[in-house]
C-alpha positions as CSV (number, residue, x, y, z in Angstrom):
1,M,23.9,16.8,-70.3
2,D,21.2,15.4,-68.1
3,A,23.1,12.4,-69.1
4,G,26.3,13.3,-68.2
5,R,25.4,14.2,-64.6
6,S,23.0,12.8,-61.6
7,P,21.8,15.2,-58.4
8,V,23.9,14.1,-55.2
9,P,22.2,15.4,-52.0
10,S,24.9,17.2,-50.2
11,A,25.0,18.2,-46.3
12,G,24.2,22.0,-46.0
13,R,25.4,23.3,-49.5
14,G,21.5,22.5,-51.4
15,S,22.6,20.2,-54.7
16,V,26.0,19.2,-55.2
17,L,26.3,17.3,-59.1
18,T,28.3,14.1,-59.5
19,P,29.3,12.3,-62.6
20,A,27.3,9.5,-63.8
21,R,29.3,6.4,-63.9
22,A,28.9,5.7,-67.8
23,R,29.9,9.4,-68.7
24,T,32.6,9.0,-66.1
25,E,34.2,5.7,-67.2
26,E,33.5,7.3,-71.0
27,V,36.2,10.5,-70.6
28,L,38.4,8.3,-68.6
29,T,38.8,5.5,-70.8
30,R,39.4,8.4,-73.8
31,L,41.8,10.1,-72.1
32,R,43.6,7.0,-71.5
33,G,43.5,5.9,-75.4
34,C,44.8,9.7,-75.8
35,R,47.5,9.3,-73.3
36,A,48.9,6.1,-75.1
37,R,48.3,7.7,-78.8
38,L,50.6,10.6,-77.5
39,A,53.7,8.5,-76.3
40,A,53.6,6.7,-79.8
41,A,53.6,9.3,-80.9
42,P,54.9,12.4,-79.2
43,Q,55.6,14.8,-81.6
44,D,52.2,14.1,-83.5
45,P,50.3,17.7,-83.0
46,A,46.3,16.1,-83.1
47,A,47.5,13.6,-80.9
48,L,48.5,16.3,-78.5
49,R,46.3,18.1,-79.0
50,A,43.6,15.3,-78.2
51,M,45.5,14.4,-75.0
52,D,44.6,18.3,-74.2
53,D,41.1,18.1,-75.4
54,A,40.4,14.6,-73.5
55,G,42.2,16.4,-70.1
56,Y,40.4,19.3,-70.0
57,T,36.9,17.2,-70.0
58,L,38.1,15.6,-66.9
59,C,38.7,18.4,-64.9
60,V,35.8,20.0,-65.8
61,L,33.3,16.7,-65.5
62,M,35.3,15.6,-61.8
63,G,35.7,19.8,-60.8
64,R,39.2,19.6,-60.4
65,A,41.8,21.9,-61.3
66,T,44.9,19.5,-62.3
67,V,44.2,16.1,-65.1
68,H,46.0,13.9,-61.8
69,E,43.4,15.1,-59.5
70,A,40.7,14.4,-61.7
71,V,41.8,11.1,-62.8
72,L,42.0,10.2,-58.7
73,A,38.4,11.6,-58.7
74,A,37.1,9.5,-60.9
75,E,38.7,6.4,-60.4
76,A,37.6,6.9,-56.9
77,R,33.9,7.6,-58.6
78,L,34.2,4.7,-60.6
79,L,34.7,2.2,-57.8
80,S,31.7,4.3,-55.7
81,S,28.7,2.1,-55.0
82,A,26.6,5.1,-56.3
83,P,25.2,5.0,-59.8
């Protein structure tokens, strides 16, 4: 789990953890793959479960309540200059 997050200094609230870039990219790529799989087979229960799992994982990783917010946060994380 240590490789999944790295500490980032915060003003006034102790340590805030931010996801490692590699882990963020990995989970976002997985979500996009699941989205494509589900689009190709919308009635496939396994594809739906995989999409739900990937979305949940990204939400937890990014600390966001919705998949849309998590995707935006992940994309911003990957564009940032922090390691």
